[in-house]
SEFIZA-3560 file (N, C-alpha, C; in Angstrom, 3 decimals):
REM SEFIZA-3560
<numar><xx>-18.532</xx><yy>-89.800</yy><zz>22.396</zz><atom>N</atom></numar>
<numar><xx>-18.043</xx><yy>-88.456</yy><zz>22.185</zz><atom>CA</atom></numar>
<numar><xx>-16.792</xx><yy>-88.202</yy><zz>23.009</zz><atom>C</atom></numar>
<numar><xx>-16.737</xx><yy>-88.765</yy><zz>24.214</zz><atom>N</atom></numar>
<numar><xx>-15.535</xx><yy>-88.598</yy><zz>25.040</zz><atom>CA</atom></numar>
<numar><xx>-14.322</xx><yy>-89.222</yy><zz>24.366</zz><atom>C</atom></numar>
<numar><xx>-14.513</xx><yy>-90.389</yy><zz>23.744</zz><atom>N</atom></numar>
<numar><xx>-13.404</xx><yy>-91.035</yy><zz>23.041</zz><atom>CA</atom></numar>
<numar><xx>-12.941</xx><yy>-90.185</yy><zz>21.870</zz><atom>C</atom></numar>
<numar><xx>-13.885</xx><yy>-89.622</yy><zz>21.132</zz><atom>N</atom></numar>
<numar><xx>-13.541</xx><yy>-88.779</yy><zz>19.983</zz><atom>CA</atom></numar>
<numar><xx>-12.717</xx><yy>-87.583</yy><zz>20.455</zz><atom>C</atom></numar>
<numar><xx>-13.132</xx><yy>-86.965</yy><zz>21.532</zz><atom>N</atom></numar>
<numar><xx>-12.398</xx><yy>-85.825</yy><zz>22.077</zz><atom>CA</atom></numar>
<numar><xx>-11.023</xx><yy>-86.258</yy><zz>22.580</zz><atom>C</atom></numar>
<numar><xx>-10.976</xx><yy>-87.379</yy><zz>23.309</zz><atom>N</atom></numar>
<numar><xx>-9.704</xx><yy>-87.884</yy><zz>23.832</zz><atom>CA</atom></numar>
<numar><xx>-8.708</xx><yy>-88.143</yy><zz>22.702</zz><atom>C</atom></numar>
<numar><xx>-9.186</xx><yy>-88.704</yy><zz>21.597</zz><atom>N</atom></numar>
<numar><xx>-8.318</xx><yy>-89.010</yy><zz>20.455</zz><atom>CA</atom></numar>
<numar><xx>-8.050</xx><yy>-87.791</yy><zz>19.580</zz><atom>C</atom></numar>
<numar><xx>-8.659</xx><yy>-86.653</yy><zz>19.940</zz><atom>N</atom></numar>
<numar><xx>-8.526</xx><yy>-85.399</yy><zz>19.193</zz><atom>CA</atom></numar>
<numar><xx>-9.029</xx><yy>-85.543</yy><zz>17.756</zz><atom>C</atom></numar>
<numar><xx>-10.160</xx><yy>-86.224</yy><zz>17.614</zz><atom>N</atom></numar>
<numar><xx>-10.766</xx><yy>-86.438</yy><zz>16.311</zz><atom>CA</atom></numar>
<numar><xx>-11.956</xx><yy>-85.518</yy><zz>16.063</zz><atom>C</atom></numar>
<numar><xx>-12.227</xx><yy>-84.583</yy><zz>16.950</zz><atom>N</atom></numar>
<numar><xx>-13.400</xx><yy>-83.721</yy><zz>16.829</zz><atom>CA</atom></numar>
<numar><xx>-13.507</xx><yy>-83.051</yy><zz>15.460</zz><atom>C</atom></numar>
<numar><xx>-12.393</xx><yy>-82.630</yy><zz>14.902</zz><atom>N</atom></numar>
<numar><xx>-12.403</xx><yy>-81.925</yy><zz>13.619</zz><atom>CA</atom></numar>
<numar><xx>-12.839</xx><yy>-82.813</yy><zz>12.451</zz><atom>C</atom></numar>
<numar><xx>-12.810</xx><yy>-84.122</yy><zz>12.647</zz><atom>N</atom></numar>
<numar><xx>-13.152</xx><yy>-85.049</yy><zz>11.570</zz><atom>CA</atom></numar>
<numar><xx>-14.650</xx><yy>-85.342</yy><zz>11.476</zz><atom>C</atom></numar>
<numar><xx>-15.418</xx><yy>-84.940</yy><zz>12.485</zz><atom>N</atom></numar>
<numar><xx>-16.825</xx><yy>-85.303</yy><zz>12.531</zz><atom>CA</atom></numar>
<numar><xx>-17.700</xx><yy>-84.064</yy><zz>12.657</zz><atom>C</atom></numar>
<numar><xx>-18.688</xx><yy>-83.977</yy><zz>11.797</zz><atom>N</atom></numar>
<numar><xx>-19.679</xx><yy>-82.907</yy><zz>11.902</zz><atom>CA</atom></numar>
<numar><xx>-20.659</xx><yy>-83.235</yy><zz>13.025</zz><atom>C</atom></numar>
<numar><xx>-21.006</xx><yy>-84.517</yy><zz>13.151</zz><atom>N</atom></numar>
<numar><xx>-21.985</xx><yy>-84.988</yy><zz>14.124</zz><atom>CA</atom></numar>
<numar><xx>-21.473</xx><yy>-86.295</yy><zz>14.722</zz><atom>C</atom></numar>
<numar><xx>-21.724</xx><yy>-86.499</yy><zz>15.995</zz><atom>N</atom></numar>
<numar><xx>-21.446</xx><yy>-87.802</yy><zz>16.603</zz><atom>CA</atom></numar>
<numar><xx>-22.628</xx><yy>-88.171</yy><zz>17.492</zz><atom>C</atom></numar>
<numar><xx>-22.948</xx><yy>-89.443</yy><zz>17.497</zz><atom>N</atom></numar>
<numar><xx>-24.043</xx><yy>-89.977</yy><zz>18.298</zz><atom>CA</atom></numar>
<numar><xx>-23.435</xx><yy>-90.982</yy><zz>19.264</zz><atom>C</atom></numar>
<numar><xx>-23.770</xx><yy>-90.851</yy><zz>20.523</zz><atom>N</atom></numar>
<numar><xx>-23.243</xx><yy>-91.768</yy><zz>21.524</zz><atom>CA</atom></numar>
<numar><xx>-24.351</xx><yy>-92.580</yy><zz>22.166</zz><atom>C</atom></numar>
<numar><xx>-23.938</xx><yy>-93.480</yy><zz>23.025</zz><atom>N</atom></numar>
<numar><xx>-24.898</xx><yy>-94.313</yy><zz>23.749</zz><atom>CA</atom></numar>
<numar><xx>-25.884</xx><yy>-93.427</yy><zz>24.496</zz><atom>C</atom></numar>
<numar><xx>-27.146</xx><yy>-93.722</yy><zz>24.367</zz><atom>N</atom></numar>
<numar><xx>-28.187</xx><yy>-92.964</yy><zz>25.050</zz><atom>CA</atom></numar>
<numar><xx>-28.735</xx><yy>-91.785</yy><zz>24.271</zz><atom>C</atom></numar>
<numar><xx>-28.138</xx><yy>-91.462</yy><zz>23.125</zz><atom>N</atom></numar>
<numar><xx>-28.620</xx><yy>-90.332</yy><zz>22.325</zz><atom>CA</atom></numar>
<numar><xx>-29.866</xx><yy>-90.670</yy><zz>21.512</zz><atom>C</atom></numar>
<numar><xx>-30.098</xx><yy>-91.951</yy><zz>21.274</zz><atom>N</atom></numar>
<numar><xx>-31.274</xx><yy>-92.404</yy><zz>20.530</zz><atom>CA</atom></numar>
<numar><xx>-31.973</xx><yy>-93.488</yy><zz>21.342</zz><atom>C</atom></numar>
<numar><xx>-33.237</xx><yy>-93.708</yy><zz>21.035</zz><atom>N</atom></numar>
<numar><xx>-34.036</xx><yy>-94.651</yy><zz>21.828</zz><atom>CA</atom></numar>
<numar><xx>-33.501</xx><yy>-96.079</yy><zz>21.763</zz><atom>C</atom></numar>
<numar><xx>-33.077</xx><yy>-96.507</yy><zz>20.601</zz><atom>N</atom></numar>
<numar><xx>-32.594</xx><yy>-97.884</yy><zz>20.437</zz><atom>CA</atom></numar>
<numar><xx>-31.144</xx><yy>-97.847</yy><zz>19.962</zz><atom>C</atom></numar>
<numar><xx>-30.291</xx><yy>-98.544</yy><zz>20.686</zz><atom>N</atom></numar>
<numar><xx>-28.883</xx><yy>-98.601</yy><zz>20.314</zz><atom>CA</atom></numar>
<numar><xx>-28.610</xx><yy>-99.644</yy><zz>19.248</zz><atom>C</atom></numar>
<numar><xx>-27.331</xx><yy>-99.792</yy><zz>18.913</zz><atom>N</atom></numar>
<numar><xx>-26.937</xx><yy>-100.791</yy><zz>17.924</zz><atom>CA</atom></numar>
<numar><xx>-27.410</xx><yy>-102.173</yy><zz>18.360</zz><atom>C</atom></numar>
<numar><xx>-27.856</xx><yy>-102.990</yy><zz>17.452</zz><atom>N</atom></numar>
<numar><xx>-27.775</xx><yy>-102.880</yy><zz>16.002</zz><atom>CA</atom></numar>
<numar><xx>-28.973</xx><yy>-102.185</yy><zz>15.344</zz><atom>C</atom></numar>
<numar><xx>-29.822</xx><yy>-101.542</yy><zz>16.117</zz><atom>N</atom></numar>
<numar><xx>-30.922</xx><yy>-100.775</yy><zz>15.517</zz><atom>CA</atom></numar>
<numar><xx>-30.330</xx><yy>-99.627</yy><zz>14.693</zz><atom>C</atom></numar>
<numar><xx>-31.000</xx><yy>-99.225</yy><zz>13.648</zz><atom>N</atom></numar>
<numar><xx>-30.453</xx><yy>-98.205</yy><zz>12.753</zz><atom>CA</atom></numar>
<numar><xx>-30.681</xx><yy>-96.758</yy><zz>13.201</zz><atom>C</atom></numar>
<numar><xx>-31.332</xx><yy>-96.536</yy><zz>14.320</zz><atom>N</atom></numar>
<numar><xx>-31.710</xx><yy>-95.182</yy><zz>14.722</zz><atom>CA</atom></numar>
<numar><xx>-30.537</xx><yy>-94.207</yy><zz>14.807</zz><atom>C</atom></numar>
<numar><xx>-29.400</xx><yy>-94.647</yy><zz>15.296</zz><atom>N</atom></numar>
<numar><xx>-28.234</xx><yy>-93.769</yy><zz>15.379</zz><atom>CA</atom></numar>
<numar><xx>-27.767</xx><yy>-93.313</yy><zz>14.009</zz><atom>C</atom></numar>
<numar><xx>-27.742</xx><yy>-94.232</yy><zz>13.066</zz><atom>N</atom></numar>
<numar><xx>-27.357</xx><yy>-93.887</yy><zz>11.692</zz><atom>CA</atom></numar>
<numar><xx>-28.373</xx><yy>-92.911</yy><zz>11.110</zz><atom>C</atom></numar>
<numar><xx>-29.646</xx><yy>-93.182</yy><zz>11.324</zz><atom>N</atom></numar>
<numar><xx>-30.686</xx><yy>-92.289</yy><zz>10.805</zz><atom>CA</atom></numar>
<numar><xx>-30.561</xx><yy>-90.894</yy><zz>11.404</zz><atom>C</atom></numar>
<numar><xx>-30.248</xx><yy>-90.805</yy><zz>12.687</zz><atom>N</atom></numar>
<numar><xx>-30.104</xx><yy>-89.494</yy><zz>13.344</zz><atom>CA</atom></numar>
<numar><xx>-28.952</xx><yy>-88.702</yy><zz>12.730</zz><atom>C</atom></numar>
<numar><xx>-27.840</xx><yy>-89.372</yy><zz>12.487</zz><atom>N</atom></numar>
<numar><xx>-26.702</xx><yy>-88.692</yy><zz>11.862</zz><atom>CA</atom></numar>
<numar><xx>-27.061</xx><yy>-88.254</yy><zz>10.454</zz><atom>C</atom></numar>
<numar><xx>-27.732</xx><yy>-89.106</yy><zz>9.706</zz><atom>N</atom></numar>
<numar><xx>-28.144</xx><yy>-88.739</yy><zz>8.346</zz><atom>CA</atom></numar>
<numar><xx>-29.046</xx><yy>-87.511</yy><zz>8.360</zz><atom>C</atom></numar>
<numar><xx>-29.982</xx><yy>-87.470</yy><zz>9.301</zz><atom>N</atom></numar>
<numar><xx>-30.866</xx><yy>-86.289</yy><zz>9.406</zz><atom>CA</atom></numar>
<numar><xx>-30.058</xx><yy>-85.025</yy><zz>9.681</zz><atom>C</atom></numar>
<numar><xx>-29.101</xx><yy>-85.112</yy><zz>10.587</zz><atom>N</atom></numar>
<numar><xx>-28.272</xx><yy>-83.948</yy><zz>10.919</zz><atom>CA</atom></numar>
<numar><xx>-27.450</xx><yy>-83.468</yy><zz>9.725</zz><atom>C</atom></numar>
<numar><xx>-27.090</xx><yy>-84.384</yy><zz>8.860</zz><atom>N</atom></numar>
<numar><xx>-26.276</xx><yy>-84.051</yy><zz>7.689</zz><atom>CA</atom></numar>
<numar><xx>-27.126</xx><yy>-83.832</yy><zz>6.440</zz><atom>C</atom></numar>
<numar><xx>-28.445</xx><yy>-83.944</yy><zz>6.595</zz><atom>N</atom></numar>
<numar><xx>-29.389</xx><yy>-83.745</yy><zz>5.497</zz><atom>CA</atom></numar>
<numar><xx>-29.110</xx><yy>-84.672</yy><zz>4.305</zz><atom>C</atom></numar>
<numar><xx>-28.879</xx><yy>-85.953</yy><zz>4.622</zz><atom>N</atom></numar>
<numar><xx>-28.690</xx><yy>-86.979</yy><zz>3.595</zz><atom>CA</atom></numar>
<numar><xx>-29.575</xx><yy>-88.171</yy><zz>3.914</zz><atom>C</atom></numar>
<numar><xx>-29.871</xx><yy>-88.938</yy><zz>2.901</zz><atom>N</atom></numar>
<numar><xx>-30.638</xx><yy>-90.163</yy><zz>3.077</zz><atom>CA</atom></numar>
<numar><xx>-29.667</xx><yy>-91.337</yy><zz>3.212</zz><atom>C</atom></numar>
<numar><xx>-29.973</xx><yy>-92.311</yy><zz>4.065</zz><atom>N</atom></numar>
<numar><xx>-29.126</xx><yy>-93.500</yy><zz>4.143</zz><atom>CA</atom></numar>
<numar><xx>-29.045</xx><yy>-94.179</yy><zz>2.782</zz><atom>C</atom></numar>
<numar><xx>-27.838</xx><yy>-94.523</yy><zz>2.355</zz><atom>N</atom></numar>
<numar><xx>-27.625</xx><yy>-95.203</yy><zz>1.069</zz><atom>CA</atom></numar>
<numar><xx>-26.256</xx><yy>-95.869</yy><zz>1.110</zz><atom>C</atom></numar>
<numar><xx>-25.936</xx><yy>-96.618</yy><zz>0.087</zz><atom>N</atom></numar>
<numar><xx>-24.674</xx><yy>-97.349</yy><zz>0.104</zz><atom>CA</atom></numar>
<numar><xx>-23.452</xx><yy>-96.447</yy><zz>-0.066</zz><atom>C</atom></numar>
<numar><xx>-23.645</xx><yy>-95.177</yy><zz>-0.391</zz><atom>N</atom></numar>
<numar><xx>-22.518</xx><yy>-94.243</yy><zz>-0.473</zz><atom>CA</atom></numar>
<numar><xx>-22.056</xx><yy>-93.788</yy><zz>0.909</zz><atom>C</atom></numar>
<numar><xx>-22.844</xx><yy>-94.089</yy><zz>1.935</zz><atom>N</atom></numar>
<numar><xx>-22.483</xx><yy>-93.751</yy><zz>3.309</zz><atom>CA</atom></numar>
<numar><xx>-21.841</xx><yy>-94.971</yy><zz>3.950</zz><atom>C</atom></numar>
<numar><xx>-20.722</xx><yy>-94.771</yy><zz>4.584</zz><atom>N</atom></numar>
<numar><xx>-19.991</xx><yy>-95.860</yy><zz>5.234</zz><atom>CA</atom></numar>
<numar><xx>-20.207</xx><yy>-95.819</yy><zz>6.733</zz><atom>C</atom></numar>
<numar><xx>-20.464</xx><yy>-96.981</yy><zz>7.308</zz><atom>N</atom></numar>
<numar><xx>-20.519</xx><yy>-97.140</yy><zz>8.760</zz><atom>CA</atom></numar>
<numar><xx>-19.289</xx><yy>-97.949</yy><zz>9.129</zz><atom>C</atom></numar>
<numar><xx>-18.328</xx><yy>-97.306</yy><zz>9.758</zz><atom>N</atom></numar>
<numar><xx>-17.061</xx><yy>-97.943</yy><zz>10.091</zz><atom>CA</atom></numar>
<numar><xx>-17.128</xx><yy>-98.464</yy><zz>11.520</zz><atom>C</atom></numar>
<numar><xx>-16.781</xx><yy>-99.728</yy><zz>11.692</zz><atom>N</atom></numar>
<numar><xx>-16.815</xx><yy>-100.333</yy><zz>13.016</zz><atom>CA</atom></numar>
<numar><xx>-15.789</xx><yy>-101.426</yy><zz>13.144</zz><atom>C</atom></numar>
<numar><xx>-15.775</xx><yy>-102.044</yy><zz>14.321</zz><atom>N</atom></numar>
<numar><xx>-14.763</xx><yy>-103.065</yy><zz>14.577</zz><atom>CA</atom></numar>
<numar><xx>-15.346</xx><yy>-104.395</yy><zz>15.046</zz><atom>C</atom></numar>
<numar><xx>-16.665</xx><yy>-104.588</yy><zz>14.853</zz><atom>N</atom></numar>
<numar><xx>-17.249</xx><yy>-105.864</yy><zz>15.297</zz><atom>CA</atom></numar>
<numar><xx>-18.513</xx><yy>-106.178</yy><zz>14.507</zz><atom>C</atom></numar>
<numar><xx>-19.033</xx><yy>-107.379</yy><zz>14.726</zz><atom>N</atom></numar>
<numar><xx>-20.190</xx><yy>-107.840</yy><zz>13.953</zz><atom>CA</atom></numar>
<numar><xx>-21.447</xx><yy>-107.018</yy><zz>14.242</zz><atom>C</atom></numar>
<numar><xx>-21.578</xx><yy>-106.458</yy><zz>15.433</zz><atom>N</atom></numar>
<numar><xx>-22.743</xx><yy>-105.608</yy><zz>15.732</zz><atom>CA</atom></numar>
<numar><xx>-22.710</xx><yy>-104.359</yy><zz>14.859</zz><atom>C</atom></numar>
<numar><xx>-21.527</xx><yy>-103.797</yy><zz>14.649</zz><atom>N</atom></numar>
<numar><xx>-21.400</xx><yy>-102.632</yy><zz>13.776</zz><atom>CA</atom></numar>
<numar><xx>-21.783</xx><yy>-102.981</yy><zz>12.336</zz><atom>C</atom></numar>
<numar><xx>-21.372</xx><yy>-104.160</yy><zz>11.879</zz><atom>N</atom></numar>
<numar><xx>-21.737</xx><yy>-104.589</yy><zz>10.522</zz><atom>CA</atom></numar>
<numar><xx>-23.241</xx><yy>-104.746</yy><zz>10.397</zz><atom>C</atom></numar>
<numar><xx>-23.867</xx><yy>-105.330</yy><zz>11.398</zz><atom>N</atom></numar>
<numar><xx>-25.323</xx><yy>-105.510</yy><zz>11.388</zz><atom>CA</atom></numar>
<numar><xx>-26.032</xx><yy>-104.162</yy><zz>11.425</zz><atom>C</atom></numar>
<numar><xx>-25.519</xx><yy>-103.235</yy><zz>12.215</zz><atom>N</atom></numar>
<numar><xx>-26.102</xx><yy>-101.898</yy><zz>12.278</zz><atom>CA</atom></numar>
<numar><xx>-26.088</xx><yy>-101.243</yy><zz>10.907</zz><atom>C</atom></numar>
<numar><xx>-24.955</xx><yy>-101.319</yy><zz>10.229</zz><atom>N</atom></numar>
<numar><xx>-24.848</xx><yy>-100.739</yy><zz>8.889</zz><atom>CA</atom></numar>
<numar><xx>-25.865</xx><yy>-101.369</yy><zz>7.942</zz><atom>C</atom></numar>
<numar><xx>-25.937</xx><yy>-102.678</yy><zz>7.964</zz><atom>N</atom></numar>
<numar><xx>-26.879</xx><yy>-103.372</yy><zz>7.073</zz><atom>CA</atom></numar>
<numar><xx>-28.313</xx><yy>-102.987</yy><zz>7.403</zz><atom>C</atom></numar>
<numar><xx>-28.647</xx><yy>-102.909</yy><zz>8.683</zz><atom>N</atom></numar>
<numar><xx>-30.006</xx><yy>-102.542</yy><zz>9.089</zz><atom>CA</atom></numar>
<numar><xx>-30.372</xx><yy>-101.127</yy><zz>8.648</zz><atom>C</atom></numar>
<numar><xx>-29.370</xx><yy>-100.253</yy><zz>8.567</zz><atom>N</atom></numar>
<numar><xx>-29.615</xx><yy>-98.862</yy><zz>8.177</zz><atom>CA</atom></numar>
<numar><xx>-29.556</xx><yy>-98.653</yy><zz>6.671</zz><atom>C</atom></numar>
<numar><xx>-29.082</xx><yy>-99.651</yy><zz>5.938</zz><atom>N</atom></numar>
<numar><xx>-28.989</xx><yy>-99.515</yy><zz>4.483</zz><atom>CA</atom></numar>
<numar><xx>-27.771</xx><yy>-98.733</yy><zz>4.022</zz><atom>C</atom></numar>
<numar><xx>-26.694</xx><yy>-98.774</yy><zz>4.841</zz><atom>N</atom></numar>
<numar><xx>-25.447</xx><yy>-98.114</yy><zz>4.466</zz><atom>CA</atom></numar>
<numar><xx>-24.357</xx><yy>-99.176</yy><zz>4.331</zz><atom>C</atom></numar>
<numar><xx>-23.205</xx><yy>-98.786</yy><zz>3.830</zz><atom>N</atom></numar>
<numar><xx>-22.130</xx><yy>-99.738</yy><zz>3.587</zz><atom>CA</atom></numar>
<numar><xx>-21.364</xx><yy>-100.062</yy><zz>4.866</zz><atom>C</atom></numar>
<numar><xx>-21.283</xx><yy>-101.338</yy><zz>5.233</zz><atom>N</atom></numar>
<numar><xx>-20.487</xx><yy>-101.718</yy><zz>6.405</zz><atom>CA</atom></numar>
<numar><xx>-19.001</xx><yy>-101.742</yy><zz>6.062</zz><atom>C</atom></numar>
<numar><xx>-18.201</xx><yy>-101.129</yy><zz>6.927</zz><atom>N</atom></numar>
<numar><xx>-16.748</xx><yy>-101.118</yy><zz>6.770</zz><atom>CA</atom></numar>
<numar><xx>-16.160</xx><yy>-101.626</yy><zz>8.080</zz><atom>C</atom></numar>
<numar><xx>-15.388</xx><yy>-102.690</yy><zz>7.997</zz><atom>N</atom></numar>
<numar><xx>-14.827</xx><yy>-103.325</yy><zz>9.184</zz><atom>CA</atom></numar>
<numar><xx>-13.355</xx><yy>-102.983</yy><zz>9.321</zz><atom>C</atom></numar>
<numar><xx>-12.974</xx><yy>-102.580</yy><zz>10.522</zz><atom>N</atom></numar>
<numar><xx>-11.571</xx><yy>-102.401</yy><zz>10.865</zz><atom>CA</atom></numar>
<numar><xx>-11.185</xx><yy>-103.600</yy><zz>11.727</zz><atom>C</atom></numar>
<numar><xx>-10.222</xx><yy>-104.387</yy><zz>11.255</zz><atom>N</atom></numar>
<numar><xx>-9.804</xx><yy>-105.577</yy><zz>11.987</zz><atom>CA</atom></numar>
<numar><xx>-10.337</xx><yy>-106.829</yy><zz>11.328</zz><atom>C</atom></numar>
<numar><xx>-10.381</xx><yy>-107.894</yy><zz>12.081</zz><atom>N</atom></numar>
<numar><xx>-10.801</xx><yy>-109.191</yy><zz>11.562</zz><atom>CA</atom></numar>
<numar><xx>-12.043</xx><yy>-109.647</yy><zz>12.316</zz><atom>C</atom></numar>
<numar><xx>-13.034</xx><yy>-110.059</yy><zz>11.558</zz><atom>N</atom></numar>
<numar><xx>-14.271</xx><yy>-110.569</yy><zz>12.144</zz><atom>CA</atom></numar>
<numar><xx>-14.725</xx><yy>-111.714</yy><zz>11.250</zz><atom>C</atom></numar>
<numar><xx>-15.069</xx><yy>-112.820</yy><zz>11.836</zz><atom>N</atom></numar>
<numar><xx>-15.432</xx><yy>-113.997</yy><zz>11.054</zz><atom>CA</atom></numar>
<numar><xx>-16.804</xx><yy>-113.897</yy><zz>10.411</zz><atom>C</atom></numar>
<numar><xx>-17.532</xx><yy>-112.807</yy><zz>10.632</zz><atom>N</atom></numar>
<numar><xx>-18.868</xx><yy>-112.680</yy><zz>10.053</zz><atom>CA</atom></numar>
<numar><xx>-18.880</xx><yy>-111.790</yy><zz>8.822</zz><atom>C</atom></numar>
<numar><xx>-17.713</xx><yy>-111.397</yy><zz>8.304</zz><atom>N</atom></numar>
<numar><xx>-17.686</xx><yy>-110.523</yy><zz>7.138</zz><atom>CA</atom></numar>
<numar><xx>-18.226</xx><yy>-111.247</yy><zz>5.912</zz><atom>C</atom></numar>
<numar><xx>-18.794</xx><yy>-110.469</yy><zz>5.013</zz><atom>N</atom></numar>
<numar><xx>-19.330</xx><yy>-111.001</yy><zz>3.766</zz><atom>CA</atom></numar>
<numar><xx>-18.924</xx><yy>-110.070</yy><zz>2.628</zz><atom>C</atom></numar>
<numar><xx>-19.339</xx><yy>-110.415</yy><zz>1.440</zz><atom>N</atom></numar>
<numar><xx>-18.960</xx><yy>-109.638</yy><zz>0.258</zz><atom>CA</atom></numar>
<numar><xx>-19.442</xx><yy>-108.190</yy><zz>0.323</zz><atom>C</atom></numar>
<numar><xx>-20.489</xx><yy>-107.901</yy><zz>1.094</zz><atom>N</atom></numar>
<numar><xx>-20.994</xx><yy>-106.523</yy><zz>1.160</zz><atom>CA</atom></numar>
<numar><xx>-20.205</xx><yy>-105.652</yy><zz>2.115</zz><atom>C</atom></numar>
<numar><xx>-19.131</xx><yy>-106.182</yy><zz>2.692</zz><atom>N</atom></numar>
<numar><xx>-18.382</xx><yy>-105.478</yy><zz>3.727</zz><atom>CA</atom></numar>
<numar><xx>-16.968</xx><yy>-105.179</yy><zz>3.243</zz><atom>C</atom></numar>
<numar><xx>-16.591</xx><yy>-103.899</yy><zz>3.317</zz><atom>N</atom></numar>
<numar><xx>-15.197</xx><yy>-103.544</yy><zz>3.072</zz><atom>CA</atom></numar>
<numar><xx>-14.433</xx><yy>-103.840</yy><zz>4.356</zz><atom>C</atom></numar>
<numar><xx>-13.219</xx><yy>-104.374</yy><zz>4.243</zz><atom>N</atom></numar>
<numar><xx>-12.445</xx><yy>-104.736</yy><zz>5.419</zz><atom>CA</atom></numar>
<numar><xx>-11.035</xx><yy>-104.164</yy><zz>5.310</zz><atom>C</atom></numar>
<numar><xx>-10.576</xx><yy>-103.566</yy><zz>6.408</zz><atom>N</atom></numar>
<numar><xx>-9.227</xx><yy>-103.030</yy><zz>6.495</zz><atom>CA</atom></numar>
<numar><xx>-8.590</xx><yy>-103.595</yy><zz>7.757</zz><atom>C</atom></numar>
<numar><xx>-7.325</xx><yy>-103.930</yy><zz>7.668</zz><atom>N</atom></numar>
<numar><xx>-6.627</xx><yy>-104.537</yy><zz>8.800</zz><atom>CA</atom></numar>
<numar><xx>-6.595</xx><yy>-103.593</yy><zz>10.007</zz><atom>C</atom></numar>
<numar><xx>-6.373</xx><yy>-102.304</yy><zz>9.752</zz><atom>N</atom></numar>
<numar><xx>-6.269</xx><yy>-101.320</yy><zz>10.830</zz><atom>CA</atom></numar>
<numar><xx>-6.622</xx><yy>-99.944</yy><zz>10.280</zz><atom>C</atom></numar>
<numar><xx>-6.837</xx><yy>-98.984</yy><zz>11.159</zz><atom>N</atom></numar>
<numar><xx>-7.206</xx><yy>-97.630</yy><zz>10.735</zz><atom>CA</atom></numar>
<numar><xx>-6.214</xx><yy>-97.007</yy><zz>9.750</zz><atom>C</atom></numar>
<numar><xx>-4.896</xx><yy>-97.194</yy><zz>9.921</zz><atom>N</atom></numar>
<numar><xx>-3.982</xx><yy>-96.615</yy><zz>8.926</zz><atom>CA</atom></numar>
<numar><xx>-4.220</xx><yy>-97.159</yy><zz>7.513</zz><atom>C</atom></numar>
<numar><xx>-4.676</xx><yy>-98.410</yy><zz>7.404</zz><atom>N</atom></numar>
<numar><xx>-4.981</xx><yy>-98.966</yy><zz>6.092</zz><atom>CA</atom></numar>
<numar><xx>-6.177</xx><yy>-98.261</yy><zz>5.470</zz><atom>C</atom></numar>
<numar><xx>-7.191</xx><yy>-97.976</yy><zz>6.275</zz><atom>N</atom></numar>
<numar><xx>-8.352</xx><yy>-97.224</yy><zz>5.797</zz><atom>CA</atom></numar>
<numar><xx>-7.922</xx><yy>-95.815</yy><zz>5.404</zz><atom>C</atom></numar>
<numar><xx>-7.087</xx><yy>-95.178</yy><zz>6.215</zz><atom>N</atom></numar>
<numar><xx>-6.618</xx><yy>-93.828</yy><zz>5.917</zz><atom>CA</atom></numar>
<numar><xx>-5.852</xx><yy>-93.800</yy><zz>4.595</zz><atom>C</atom></numar>
<numar><xx>-5.009</xx><yy>-94.800</yy><zz>4.357</zz><atom>N</atom></numar>
<numar><xx>-4.269</xx><yy>-94.861</yy><zz>3.097</zz><atom>CA</atom></numar>
<numar><xx>-5.219</xx><yy>-95.052</yy><zz>1.923</zz><atom>C</atom></numar>
<numar><xx>-6.195</xx><yy>-95.942</yy><zz>2.070</zz><atom>N</atom></numar>
<numar><xx>-7.184</xx><yy>-96.173</yy><zz>1.021</zz><atom>CA</atom></numar>
<numar><xx>-7.896</xx><yy>-94.861</yy><zz>0.669</zz><atom>C</atom></numar>
<numar><xx>-8.343</xx><yy>-94.147</yy><zz>1.692</zz><atom>N</atom></numar>
<numar><xx>-9.045</xx><yy>-92.889</yy><zz>1.451</zz><atom>CA</atom></numar>
<numar><xx>-8.120</xx><yy>-91.854</yy><zz>0.824</zz><atom>C</atom></numar>
<numar><xx>-6.871</xx><yy>-91.807</yy><zz>1.277</zz><atom>N</atom></numar>
<numar><xx>-5.906</xx><yy>-90.885</yy><zz>0.684</zz><atom>CA</atom></numar>
<numar><xx>-5.663</xx><yy>-91.198</yy><zz>-0.782</zz><atom>C</atom></numar>
<numar><xx>-5.510</xx><yy>-92.483</yy><zz>-1.107</zz><atom>N</atom></numar>
<numar><xx>-5.327</xx><yy>-92.895</yy><zz>-2.503</zz><atom>CA</atom></numar>
<numar><xx>-6.575</xx><yy>-92.546</yy><zz>-3.316</zz><atom>C</atom></numar>
<numar><xx>-7.752</xx><yy>-92.826</yy><zz>-2.752</zz><atom>N</atom></numar>
<numar><xx>-9.016</xx><yy>-92.575</yy><zz>-3.440</zz><atom>CA</atom></numar>
<numar><xx>-9.174</xx><yy>-91.085</yy><zz>-3.749</zz><atom>C</atom></numar>
<numar><xx>-8.758</xx><yy>-90.251</yy><zz>-2.808</zz><atom>N</atom></numar>
<numar><xx>-8.903</xx><yy>-88.803</yy><zz>-2.968</zz><atom>CA</atom></numar>
<numar><xx>-7.679</xx><yy>-88.172</yy><zz>-3.642</zz><atom>C</atom></numar>
<numar><xx>-6.698</xx><yy>-89.000</yy><zz>-3.993</zz><atom>N</atom></numar>
<numar><xx>-5.495</xx><yy>-88.492</yy><zz>-4.650</zz><atom>CA</atom></numar>
<numar><xx>-4.577</xx><yy>-87.744</yy><zz>-3.718</zz><atom>C</atom></numar>
<numar><xx>-4.570</xx><yy>-88.131</yy><zz>-2.438</zz><atom>N</atom></numar>
<numar><xx>-3.748</xx><yy>-87.440</yy><zz>-1.443</zz><atom>CA</atom></numar>
<numar><xx>-2.704</xx><yy>-88.356</yy><zz>-0.818</zz><atom>C</atom></numar>
<numar><xx>-2.279</xx><yy>-89.375</yy><zz>-1.499</zz><atom>N</atom></numar>
<numar><xx>-1.342</xx><yy>-90.329</yy><zz>-0.877</zz><atom>CA</atom></numar>
<numar><xx>0.052</xx><yy>-89.785</yy><zz>-0.727</zz><atom>C</atom></numar>
//
């Protein structure tokens, strides 16, 4: 949460879960489940878990959501969307939403 505030990203997130907020940390799915409960949604492949390492990818898979990797990781597979950097993800989302 401190990083989110430091980067001034607070407006982009309805809920954030940090280390110690749930009993089991990554790669356990509890953090994802907690966020889903707060947003009143069920974990599914329409939900993206964006991360920058193989633990994040495993967390997404364990929770039943779509893993999205920022950067390069040698453990990526076909079930993982990969973007070189955050601006690439932002452009993809802008194009997807018709806001490019």
